[in-house]
A tleap script that builds the chain and sets N, CA, C and O, in Angstrom:
source leaprc.protein.ff14SB
mol = sequence {
  NSER TYR LEU ILE PHE ILE ASP ASP GLY ALA
  GLY ALA GLY GLY VAL ALA GLU ASN TRP ILE
  CYS ASP GLY ASP GLU ASN PHE LEU ARG ASN
  ARG GLN LEU PRO ALA GLY VAL SER ILE ASP
  LEU VAL ASN THR THR PHE THR SER ASN ARG
  THR ARG PHE ASN GLY ARG GLY HIE ILE GLY
  ASN GLN GLY ILE VAL THR ILE VAL ASN THR
  ALA GLY ASN GLN LYS ILE LEU ASP MET ASN
  ASN ARG PHE GLY ARG ILE THR ILE CASN
}
set mol.1.N position { 84.443 95.787 -11.487 }
set mol.1.CA position { 85.539 94.641 -11.499 }
set mol.1.C position { 86.869 95.176 -10.875 }
set mol.1.O position { 87.114 96.372 -11.031 }
set mol.2.N position { 87.687 94.450 -10.232 }
set mol.2.CA position { 88.695 94.847 -9.657 }
set mol.2.C position { 90.105 93.666 -9.936 }
set mol.2.O position { 89.951 92.446 -10.000 }
set mol.3.N position { 91.218 94.267 -10.048 }
set mol.3.CA position { 92.477 93.424 -10.525 }
set mol.3.C position { 93.431 93.573 -9.039 }
set mol.3.O position { 93.491 94.609 -8.377 }
set mol.4.N position { 94.002 92.537 -8.773 }
set mol.4.CA position { 95.130 92.234 -7.597 }
set mol.4.C position { 96.397 91.816 -8.221 }
set mol.4.O position { 96.479 90.703 -8.741 }
set mol.5.N position { 97.314 92.571 -8.206 }
set mol.5.CA position { 98.078 91.978 -8.791 }
set mol.5.C position { 99.625 92.252 -7.982 }
set mol.5.O position { 99.553 93.027 -7.028 }
set mol.6.N position { 100.812 91.754 -8.251 }
set mol.6.CA position { 102.166 91.876 -7.500 }
set mol.6.C position { 103.018 93.041 -8.600 }
set mol.6.O position { 103.578 92.730 -9.651 }
set mol.7.N position { 102.929 94.259 -8.077 }
set mol.7.CA position { 103.680 95.246 -9.075 }
set mol.7.C position { 104.855 95.318 -8.662 }
set mol.7.O position { 105.177 96.380 -8.128 }
set mol.8.N position { 105.741 94.369 -8.757 }
set mol.8.CA position { 106.894 94.283 -9.060 }
set mol.8.C position { 108.316 94.493 -10.060 }
set mol.8.O position { 109.528 94.401 -9.865 }
set mol.9.N position { 107.305 94.872 -11.402 }
set mol.9.CA position { 108.165 95.133 -12.354 }
set mol.9.C position { 108.656 93.782 -12.899 }
set mol.9.O position { 109.667 93.893 -13.592 }
set mol.10.N position { 108.211 92.603 -12.761 }
set mol.10.CA position { 108.765 91.378 -13.697 }
set mol.10.C position { 108.691 91.583 -15.027 }
set mol.10.O position { 107.822 92.300 -15.524 }
set mol.11.N position { 109.540 91.008 -15.665 }
set mol.11.CA position { 109.239 90.805 -16.919 }
set mol.11.C position { 109.804 92.101 -18.141 }
set mol.11.O position { 110.234 93.214 -17.839 }
set mol.12.N position { 109.641 91.545 -19.513 }
set mol.12.CA position { 110.427 92.629 -20.314 }
set mol.12.C position { 109.127 93.705 -20.180 }
set mol.12.O position { 107.957 93.335 -20.082 }
set mol.13.N position { 109.492 94.851 -20.192 }
set mol.13.CA position { 108.461 96.119 -19.882 }
set mol.13.C position { 107.645 96.304 -18.779 }
set mol.13.O position { 106.662 97.045 -18.788 }
set mol.14.N position { 108.142 95.441 -17.514 }
set mol.14.CA position { 107.374 95.727 -16.306 }
set mol.14.C position { 108.015 96.679 -15.593 }
set mol.14.O position { 109.231 96.509 -15.512 }
set mol.15.N position { 107.465 97.849 -14.926 }
set mol.15.CA position { 107.940 98.947 -14.203 }
set mol.15.C position { 107.410 98.411 -12.899 }
set mol.15.O position { 106.267 97.962 -12.988 }
set mol.16.N position { 108.018 98.346 -11.605 }
set mol.16.CA position { 108.293 98.184 -10.336 }
set mol.16.C position { 107.151 99.269 -9.681 }
set mol.16.O position { 107.604 100.393 -9.892 }
set mol.17.N position { 105.955 99.361 -9.028 }
set mol.17.CA position { 105.250 100.091 -8.482 }
set mol.17.C position { 104.877 101.287 -8.923 }
set mol.17.O position { 105.059 102.365 -8.357 }
set mol.18.N position { 104.135 101.000 -10.365 }
set mol.18.CA position { 103.885 102.004 -11.318 }
set mol.18.C position { 102.328 102.238 -11.168 }
set mol.18.O position { 101.652 103.121 -11.696 }
set mol.19.N position { 101.854 101.040 -10.156 }
set mol.19.CA position { 100.164 101.061 -10.501 }
set mol.19.C position { 99.441 100.556 -11.460 }
set mol.19.O position { 98.223 100.685 -11.587 }
set mol.20.N position { 100.366 99.814 -12.341 }
set mol.20.CA position { 99.815 99.224 -13.476 }
set mol.20.C position { 99.796 98.139 -14.096 }
set mol.20.O position { 100.653 98.225 -14.976 }
set mol.21.N position { 99.301 97.166 -14.133 }
set mol.21.CA position { 100.113 95.545 -14.045 }
set mol.21.C position { 100.599 95.698 -15.745 }
set mol.21.O position { 99.785 95.741 -16.667 }
set mol.22.N position { 102.006 95.763 -15.902 }
set mol.22.CA position { 102.524 95.512 -17.007 }
set mol.22.C position { 103.506 94.510 -16.937 }
set mol.22.O position { 103.833 94.000 -15.866 }
set mol.23.N position { 104.101 94.135 -18.260 }
set mol.23.CA position { 105.394 93.193 -18.306 }
set mol.23.C position { 104.899 91.445 -17.964 }
set mol.23.O position { 104.187 90.871 -18.788 }
set mol.24.N position { 105.289 90.833 -16.882 }
set mol.24.CA position { 105.262 89.684 -16.563 }
set mol.24.C position { 104.328 89.722 -15.301 }
set mol.24.O position { 103.666 88.715 -15.051 }
set mol.25.N position { 104.267 90.474 -14.752 }
set mol.25.CA position { 103.490 90.790 -13.175 }
set mol.25.C position { 102.496 89.822 -12.966 }
set mol.25.O position { 101.576 89.443 -13.691 }
set mol.26.N position { 102.833 89.509 -11.897 }
set mol.26.CA position { 101.660 88.211 -11.566 }
set mol.26.C position { 100.234 88.731 -10.989 }
set mol.26.O position { 100.034 89.584 -10.124 }
set mol.27.N position { 99.355 87.999 -11.690 }
set mol.27.CA position { 97.790 88.348 -11.330 }
set mol.27.C position { 97.499 87.565 -10.590 }
set mol.27.O position { 97.440 86.386 -10.936 }
set mol.28.N position { 97.154 88.059 -9.012 }
set mol.28.CA position { 96.557 87.195 -8.111 }
set mol.28.C position { 95.128 87.132 -8.165 }
set mol.28.O position { 94.673 86.028 -7.866 }
set mol.29.N position { 94.043 88.292 -8.558 }
set mol.29.CA position { 92.740 88.114 -8.772 }
set mol.29.C position { 92.513 89.216 -9.673 }
set mol.29.O position { 92.912 90.378 -9.594 }
set mol.30.N position { 91.515 88.420 -10.892 }
set mol.30.CA position { 90.644 89.887 -11.744 }
set mol.30.C position { 89.393 89.374 -12.131 }
set mol.30.O position { 89.024 88.692 -13.087 }
set mol.31.N position { 88.668 90.012 -10.875 }
set mol.31.CA position { 87.328 89.575 -10.804 }
set mol.31.C position { 85.978 90.697 -11.292 }
set mol.31.O position { 85.887 91.923 -11.230 }
set mol.32.N position { 85.265 89.889 -11.667 }
set mol.32.CA position { 83.936 90.701 -11.948 }
set mol.32.C position { 83.277 91.166 -11.099 }
set mol.32.O position { 83.819 90.527 -10.197 }
set mol.33.N position { 82.425 91.848 -10.502 }
set mol.33.CA position { 81.447 91.705 -9.454 }
set mol.33.C position { 80.186 91.090 -9.803 }
set mol.33.O position { 80.102 90.928 -11.021 }
set mol.34.N position { 79.252 90.720 -9.203 }
set mol.34.CA position { 77.983 89.913 -9.530 }
set mol.34.C position { 77.138 91.005 -10.240 }
set mol.34.O position { 77.195 92.145 -9.778 }
set mol.35.N position { 76.549 90.816 -11.058 }
set mol.35.CA position { 75.609 91.433 -11.980 }
set mol.35.C position { 74.653 92.479 -10.486 }
set mol.35.O position { 74.338 92.142 -9.345 }
set mol.36.N position { 74.471 93.787 -11.262 }
set mol.36.CA position { 73.630 94.640 -10.152 }
set mol.36.C position { 74.377 94.963 -8.958 }
set mol.36.O position { 73.916 95.511 -7.956 }
set mol.37.N position { 75.903 94.474 -9.196 }
set mol.37.CA position { 76.484 95.284 -7.996 }
set mol.37.C position { 77.768 95.871 -8.589 }
set mol.37.O position { 78.368 95.372 -9.541 }
set mol.38.N position { 78.158 97.060 -7.885 }
set mol.38.CA position { 79.049 98.405 -8.504 }
set mol.38.C position { 79.990 98.583 -7.190 }
set mol.38.O position { 79.849 98.179 -6.036 }
set mol.39.N position { 80.922 99.286 -7.770 }
set mol.39.CA position { 81.505 100.009 -6.778 }
set mol.39.C position { 81.351 101.603 -6.962 }
set mol.39.O position { 81.503 102.157 -8.050 }
set mol.40.N position { 81.005 102.326 -5.666 }
set mol.40.CA position { 80.509 103.662 -6.238 }
set mol.40.C position { 81.710 104.425 -6.083 }
set mol.40.O position { 82.207 104.433 -4.957 }
set mol.41.N position { 82.303 105.102 -7.048 }
set mol.41.CA position { 83.618 105.795 -7.190 }
set mol.41.C position { 83.632 107.056 -6.523 }
set mol.41.O position { 84.562 107.595 -5.923 }
set mol.42.N position { 82.115 107.563 -6.775 }
set mol.42.CA position { 81.990 108.583 -6.108 }
set mol.42.C position { 82.419 108.918 -4.577 }
set mol.42.O position { 82.984 109.929 -4.158 }
set mol.43.N position { 82.032 107.899 -3.946 }
set mol.43.CA position { 82.420 107.570 -2.574 }
set mol.43.C position { 83.451 106.878 -2.290 }
set mol.43.O position { 83.720 106.983 -1.093 }
set mol.44.N position { 84.198 106.171 -2.893 }
set mol.44.CA position { 85.469 105.861 -2.710 }
set mol.44.C position { 86.511 106.931 -2.136 }
set mol.44.O position { 86.435 108.094 -2.530 }
set mol.45.N position { 87.390 106.585 -1.299 }
set mol.45.CA position { 87.982 108.175 -1.068 }
set mol.45.C position { 89.695 107.516 -1.028 }
set mol.45.O position { 90.655 107.967 -0.403 }
set mol.46.N position { 89.643 106.586 -1.726 }
set mol.46.CA position { 91.652 106.301 -2.200 }
set mol.46.C position { 91.684 107.033 -3.278 }
set mol.46.O position { 90.829 107.141 -4.158 }
set mol.47.N position { 93.162 107.758 -3.129 }
set mol.47.CA position { 93.758 108.563 -3.916 }
set mol.47.C position { 93.838 107.826 -5.257 }
set mol.47.O position { 94.608 106.867 -5.206 }
set mol.48.N position { 93.204 108.034 -6.529 }
set mol.48.CA position { 92.967 108.023 -7.789 }
set mol.48.C position { 92.183 106.402 -7.621 }
set mol.48.O position { 92.441 105.384 -8.262 }
set mol.49.N position { 91.368 106.559 -6.750 }
set mol.49.CA position { 90.542 105.171 -6.844 }
set mol.49.C position { 91.348 103.845 -6.651 }
set mol.49.O position { 90.908 102.806 -7.143 }
set mol.50.N position { 92.459 103.854 -5.983 }
set mol.50.CA position { 93.225 102.392 -5.864 }
set mol.50.C position { 93.918 102.335 -4.398 }
set mol.50.O position { 93.629 103.087 -3.468 }
set mol.51.N position { 94.583 101.626 -4.378 }
set mol.51.CA position { 95.146 101.110 -2.958 }
set mol.51.C position { 96.136 100.143 -3.106 }
set mol.51.O position { 96.215 99.535 -4.174 }
set mol.52.N position { 96.909 99.911 -2.182 }
set mol.52.CA position { 97.904 98.671 -2.282 }
set mol.52.C position { 98.217 98.362 -0.843 }
set mol.52.O position { 98.095 99.147 0.097 }
set mol.53.N position { 98.745 96.792 -0.780 }
set mol.53.CA position { 99.197 96.523 0.370 }
set mol.53.C position { 100.726 96.363 0.118 }
set mol.53.O position { 101.200 96.404 -1.017 }
set mol.54.N position { 101.337 96.210 1.047 }
set mol.54.CA position { 103.147 95.644 1.246 }
set mol.54.C position { 103.014 94.112 1.547 }
set mol.54.O position { 102.049 93.381 1.775 }
set mol.55.N position { 104.084 93.957 1.475 }
set mol.55.CA position { 104.184 92.510 2.012 }
set mol.55.C position { 103.915 92.263 3.341 }
set mol.55.O position { 103.997 91.052 3.543 }
set mol.56.N position { 103.711 92.703 4.051 }
set mol.56.CA position { 103.418 92.526 5.520 }
set mol.56.C position { 101.984 92.748 5.913 }
set mol.56.O position { 101.587 92.539 7.059 }
set mol.57.N position { 101.098 93.243 4.788 }
set mol.57.CA position { 99.960 93.207 4.886 }
set mol.57.C position { 99.446 94.650 4.995 }
set mol.57.O position { 98.315 95.048 4.717 }
set mol.58.N position { 100.599 95.433 5.499 }
set mol.58.CA position { 100.287 96.919 5.816 }
set mol.58.C position { 99.450 97.675 4.509 }
set mol.58.O position { 99.668 97.280 3.363 }
set mol.59.N position { 98.495 98.772 4.769 }
set mol.59.CA position { 97.883 99.272 3.175 }
set mol.59.C position { 98.978 100.657 3.082 }
set mol.59.O position { 99.569 101.202 4.014 }
set mol.60.N position { 99.001 100.942 1.844 }
set mol.60.CA position { 99.918 102.006 1.742 }
set mol.60.C position { 99.051 103.316 1.077 }
set mol.60.O position { 99.561 104.334 0.608 }
set mol.61.N position { 97.777 103.044 1.157 }
set mol.61.CA position { 96.845 104.188 0.443 }
set mol.61.C position { 95.552 104.117 1.282 }
set mol.61.O position { 94.572 103.531 0.821 }
set mol.62.N position { 95.523 104.608 2.316 }
set mol.62.CA position { 94.236 104.152 3.400 }
set mol.62.C position { 92.750 105.084 2.791 }
set mol.62.O position { 92.905 106.229 2.368 }
set mol.63.N position { 91.501 104.494 2.819 }
set mol.63.CA position { 90.338 104.954 2.511 }
set mol.63.C position { 89.551 104.367 2.674 }
set mol.63.O position { 89.884 103.388 3.342 }
set mol.64.N position { 88.081 104.386 2.311 }
set mol.64.CA position { 87.146 103.382 1.836 }
set mol.64.C position { 86.469 103.126 0.646 }
set mol.64.O position { 86.527 103.952 -0.265 }
set mol.65.N position { 85.859 102.134 0.535 }
set mol.65.CA position { 85.492 101.487 -1.005 }
set mol.65.C position { 83.482 101.319 -0.387 }
set mol.65.O position { 82.988 100.634 0.509 }
set mol.66.N position { 82.869 102.264 -1.352 }
set mol.66.CA position { 81.393 101.839 -1.189 }
set mol.66.C position { 80.811 100.840 -2.333 }
set mol.66.O position { 80.937 101.136 -3.521 }
set mol.67.N position { 80.206 99.716 -1.944 }
set mol.67.CA position { 79.621 98.565 -2.648 }
set mol.67.C position { 78.301 98.940 -2.883 }
set mol.67.O position { 77.816 99.164 -1.774 }
set mol.68.N position { 77.251 99.172 -3.975 }
set mol.68.CA position { 75.921 99.165 -3.714 }
set mol.68.C position { 75.542 98.406 -5.047 }
set mol.68.O position { 76.227 98.256 -6.059 }
set mol.69.N position { 74.407 98.019 -4.799 }
set mol.69.CA position { 73.341 97.257 -5.577 }
set mol.69.C position { 72.318 97.672 -6.181 }
set mol.69.O position { 71.887 98.691 -5.643 }
set mol.70.N position { 71.624 97.288 -7.216 }
set mol.70.CA position { 70.615 98.218 -7.966 }
set mol.70.C position { 69.401 98.483 -7.031 }
set mol.70.O position { 68.715 99.470 -7.298 }
set mol.71.N position { 69.088 97.775 -6.053 }
set mol.71.CA position { 68.198 98.088 -4.810 }
set mol.71.C position { 68.522 99.549 -4.172 }
set mol.71.O position { 67.642 100.339 -3.833 }
set mol.72.N position { 69.800 99.767 -4.071 }
set mol.72.CA position { 70.446 100.871 -3.412 }
set mol.72.C position { 71.210 100.471 -1.881 }
set mol.72.O position { 71.707 101.229 -1.048 }
set mol.73.N position { 71.096 99.109 -1.884 }
set mol.73.CA position { 71.676 98.474 -0.699 }
set mol.73.C position { 73.170 98.890 -0.585 }
set mol.73.O position { 73.769 98.227 -1.432 }
set mol.74.N position { 73.765 99.441 -0.125 }
set mol.74.CA position { 75.478 99.459 0.101 }
set mol.74.C position { 75.807 98.939 1.310 }
set mol.74.O position { 75.093 98.889 2.312 }
set mol.75.N position { 77.399 98.386 1.112 }
set mol.75.CA position { 78.153 98.168 2.178 }
set mol.75.C position { 79.666 99.261 2.060 }
set mol.75.O position { 80.191 99.637 1.012 }
set mol.76.N position { 79.879 99.417 2.743 }
set mol.76.CA position { 81.071 100.380 2.874 }
set mol.76.C position { 82.513 99.628 3.797 }
set mol.76.O position { 82.591 99.389 5.002 }
set mol.77.N position { 83.378 99.432 2.867 }
set mol.77.CA position { 84.678 98.817 3.108 }
set mol.77.C position { 85.515 99.890 3.581 }
set mol.77.O position { 85.942 100.891 3.006 }
set mol.78.N position { 85.670 99.408 4.894 }
set mol.78.CA position { 86.636 100.484 5.898 }
set mol.78.C position { 88.133 100.165 5.928 }
set mol.78.O position { 88.554 99.312 6.709 }
set mol.79.N position { 88.894 100.784 5.153 }
set mol.79.CA position { 90.394 100.366 4.922 }
set mol.79.C position { 91.136 101.549 5.547 }
set mol.79.O position { 92.138 101.846 4.896 }
set mol.80.N position { 90.925 102.304 6.624 }
set mol.80.CA position { 91.731 103.215 6.907 }
set mol.80.C position { 92.450 102.858 8.368 }
set mol.80.O position { 92.763 103.736 9.172 }
set mol.81.N position { 92.672 101.383 8.595 }
set mol.81.CA position { 93.864 100.750 9.744 }
set mol.81.C position { 94.843 100.782 8.829 }
set mol.81.O position { 94.655 100.371 7.684 }
set mol.82.N position { 96.124 101.332 9.290 }
set mol.82.CA position { 97.262 101.164 8.610 }
set mol.82.C position { 97.520 99.848 8.681 }
set mol.82.O position { 98.249 99.533 7.740 }
set mol.83.N position { 97.233 98.871 9.421 }
set mol.83.CA position { 97.767 97.720 9.595 }
set mol.83.C position { 97.060 96.610 8.936 }
set mol.83.O position { 97.118 95.432 9.287 }
set mol.84.N position { 96.247 97.187 7.747 }
set mol.84.CA position { 95.571 96.201 6.676 }
set mol.84.C position { 94.276 95.639 7.326 }
set mol.84.O position { 93.674 94.792 6.667 }
set mol.85.N position { 93.766 96.004 8.544 }
set mol.85.CA position { 92.315 95.301 8.791 }
set mol.85.C position { 91.458 96.184 8.110 }
set mol.85.O position { 91.501 97.413 8.044 }
set mol.86.N position { 90.576 95.278 7.551 }
set mol.86.CA position { 89.196 95.954 6.389 }
set mol.86.C position { 88.246 95.669 7.327 }
set mol.86.O position { 88.313 94.620 7.967 }
set mol.87.N position { 87.319 96.509 7.503 }
set mol.87.CA position { 86.056 96.164 8.405 }
set mol.87.C position { 84.972 96.571 7.323 }
set mol.87.O position { 85.221 97.331 6.388 }
set mol.88.N position { 83.541 95.884 7.592 }
set mol.88.CA position { 82.758 96.120 6.458 }
set mol.88.C position { 81.678 96.931 7.641 }
set mol.88.O position { 81.430 96.416 8.731 }
set mol.89.N position { 81.188 98.083 7.263 }
set mol.89.CA position { 79.811 98.314 7.601 }
set mol.89.C position { 78.479 98.512 6.803 }
set mol.89.O position { 77.420 98.698 7.404 }
savepdb mol mol.pdb
quit
């Protein structure tokens, strides 16, 4: 699964830019991957397996994410472009 939220510290108990969805921070997406599909955390290169984008779409923690299915097929999401352009290999 993956979670996308605005880490702005909104609401009681919210802390801005702490990488945790707390307080009343706005959820944008909270998704489960399809059955048989997972994120390969061994081959994911983000520090602490997470990243963020600023308000202009620029990525703050560059890296790659590897998505794999039960048949062993994989796709690599390359997020090493500092301007936020994501490519799929």
